[in-house]
C-alpha positions in Angstrom: 23.1 -4.6 2.1 25.3 -1.5 2.5 25.7 -1.1 -1.3 25.2 2.3 -3.0 25.8 1.1 -6.5 23.7 2.7 -9.3 20.3 1.2 -10.0 18.7 0.1 -13.3 15.5 -0.9 -15.0 12.4 -0.4 -12.8 14.5 0.7 -9.9 15.9 3.5 -12.0 12.5 4.7 -13.1 11.3 4.9 -9.5 14.5 6.8 -8.6 14.1 9.3 -11.4 10.5 10.0 -10.4 11.5 10.5 -6.8 14.3 12.9 -7.8 11.8 14.8 -10.1 9.3 15.1 -7.2 12.0 16.4 -4.9 13.9 18.8 -7.1 11.5 19.7 -10.0 8.2 19.4 -8.1 6.7 17.3 -10.9 5.9 13.7 -11.5 8.0 12.9 -14.5 10.8 10.6 -15.5 12.2 13.2 -18.0 11.9 16.8 -17.0 8.8 18.4 -18.5 7.3 15.1 -19.6 4.8 14.0 -16.9 3.8 10.4 -16.7 1.0 8.3 -15.3 2.7 5.0 -16.1 3.7 4.5 -12.4 1.5 4.9 -9.4 2.6 7.9 -7.2 3.0 6.6 -3.7 6.3 4.7 -3.9 8.2 7.5 -5.7 6.8 9.9 -3.1 8.1 7.6 -0.4 11.6 7.6 -2.0 11.5 11.4 -2.4 10.8 11.7 1.3 13.8 9.5 2.2 16.0 11.6 -0.2 14.7 14.8 1.4 15.5 13.7 4.9 18.8 11.9 4.3 20.0 12.8 0.8 20.1 10.9 -2.5 21.6 7.8 -1.0 20.2 4.3 -1.6 21.5 2.9 1.7 19.0 5.0 3.6 16.2 3.7 1.4 17.3 0.2 2.2 17.3 0.9 5.9 13.9 2.5 5.7 12.6 -0.5 3.8 14.1 -2.9 6.3 12.2 -1.1 9.0 9.0 -1.3 6.9 9.6 -5.0 6.4 9.9 -5.6 10.2 6.7 -3.6 10.7 5.0 -5.8 8.1 6.0 -8.9 10.1 4.3 -7.3 13.2 1.1 -6.7 11.2 1.1 -10.3 10.0 1.5 -11.3 13.7 -1.7 -9.3 14.6 -3.6 -10.8 11.6 -2.7 -14.3 12.7 -3.6 -13.5 16.3 -7.0 -12.2 15.2 -7.6 -15.1 12.9 -6.1 -18.0 14.8 -4.2 -17.8 18.1 -1.1 -16.2 19.8 1.2 -19.3 19.2 0.2 -19.3 15.5 0.9 -15.5 15.4 4.3 -15.9 16.9 5.2 -18.6 14.4 4.0 -16.3 11.6 6.1 -13.5 12.9 9.1 -15.7 13.2 8.9 -17.1 9.6 8.3 -13.6 8.2 11.4 -12.3 10.0 13.7 -15.1 8.8 12.3 -15.3 5.2 15.4 -14.9 2.9 13.5 -13.6 -0.1 11.4 -11.3 2.0 14.5 -9.8 3.5 16.5 -9.6 0.3 13.7 -7.8 -1.5 14.2 -4.9 0.8 17.5 -4.0 -0.8 15.7 -3.3 -4.1 14.1 0.1 -5.0 10.8 -1.5 -5.9 7.3 -0.6 -5.0 6.5 -4.0 -3.5 8.4 -2.9 -0.3 5.7 -0.3 0.4 2.9 -2.1 -1.2 3.1 -5.2 1.0 2.7 -3.2 4.2 -0.5 -1.6 2.9 -1.8 -5.0 1.8 -1.1 -6.4 5.3 -2.8 -3.4 7.0 -5.9 -3.8 4.7 -6.1 -7.5 5.5 -5.8 -6.7 9.2 -8.7 -4.2 9.1 -10.8 -6.5 6.9 -10.4 -9.2 9.6 -11.4 -6.6 12.2 -14.3 -5.5 10.2 -15.5 -9.0 9.8 -15.2 -9.7 13.5 -16.4 -6.3 14.7 -18.4 -4.4 12.1 -17.9 -0.7 12.8 -17.5 2.5 10.8 -14.0 3.0 12.1 -12.8 -0.4 10.8 -14.7 0.3 7.5 -12.9 3.6 7.1 -9.5 2.2 7.9 -10.0 -0.7 5.5 -11.0 1.6 2.7 -8.1 4.0 3.2 -5.4 1.3 3.4 -6.8 -0.3 0.2 -6.6 3.1 -1.4 -3.0 3.5 -0.3 -2.1 0.1 -1.6 -3.8 0.9 -5.0 -1.9 4.2 -5.2 1.3 2.1 -4.8 0.4 -0.7 -7.2 -2.8 -0.4 -9.3 -3.5 -4.2 -9.3 -5.1 -3.8 -5.8 -8.0 -1.8 -7.2 -10.5 -4.6 -7.2 -9.8 -5.9 -3.7 -12.2 -3.8 -1.7 -15.1 -4.7 -4.1 -14.2 -8.4 -3.7 -14.1 -7.8 0.1 -17.6 -6.2 0.0 -18.9 -9.2 -1.9 -17.3 -11.5 0.7 -18.9 -9.6 3.6 -22.4 -10.0 2.0 -21.8 -13.7 1.5 -20.8 -14.1 5.1 -23.5 -11.7 6.5 -25.3 -14.4 8.5 -22.0 -15.2 10.3 -21.3 -11.6 11.0 -24.8 -11.2 12.5 -25.5 -7.8 11.0 -28.5 -6.4 9.1 -28.4 -5.9 5.4 -28.9 -2.1 5.8 -26.0 -1.7 8.3 -23.8 -3.8 6.0 -24.7 -1.6 3.0 -23.8 1.5 5.0 -20.5 0.0 6.1 -19.6 -1.0 2.5 -20.7 2.5 1.3 -18.3 4.2 3.8 -15.6 1.7 2.8 -15.9 2.4 -0.9 -16.0 6.2 -0.4 -12.9 6.1 1.7 -11.3 3.9 -1.0 -12.3 5.9 -4.0 -11.6 9.5 -2.8 -7.8 9.3 -2.6 -7.6 7.4 -5.9 -9.9 10.0 -7.4 -7.3 12.7 -6.7 -4.8 10.8 -8.8 -7.4 10.3 -11.5 -8.2 14.0 -11.5 -4.5 14.9 -11.8 -4.2 12.6 -14.8 -7.2 14.2 -16.4 -5.8 17.7 -15.9 -2.4 16.7 -17.2 -3.3 14.5 -20.1 -6.8 15.7 -21.0 -8.1 12.2 -20.9 -9.6 9.7 -18.4 -6.6 7.7 -16.9 -8.1 6.3 -13.7 -4.9 4.5 -12.5 
């Protein structure tokens, strides 16, 4: 774990982007050559760690270990909301002793940040299903947006969630109009942060690069 050896492949790309954000104030792997190939949130997270503690991978690994522990707690709350407290405790236990989950934290890869946003979005989706409210709708949309800005593959999830809620509308005991409003709020909160990244890409590359 306490290994500060040089990184390579995808890890090196994230590292270069983070250094570029911190020292050159631009999102580029090579100075003066901006990119949209990588979503921005994980390099921004790395640059924050570098800003606080210096360009040292050990501090990144420590930060990611803390994020992993927090993810375990979020899974606990998901399981508690969905099943029961004993199931939640077992879920937390297995998350915290999972060898592959722990070992992934030593790598400079976006999954370490992505998984916590995924877990949060699932938690708020469960809460939205059990208690339809605008606050849960906003939080679900925003966490989905943060997950998408970490890894673009999550882009379709809120739309799938909206379809799920409509299919389960009778179980939620909510009117169609109220559900439409909740989904509209959810999608707006999801789209707005992603749209900032899309606008940046349009300004930089003079073409529509949504993700």
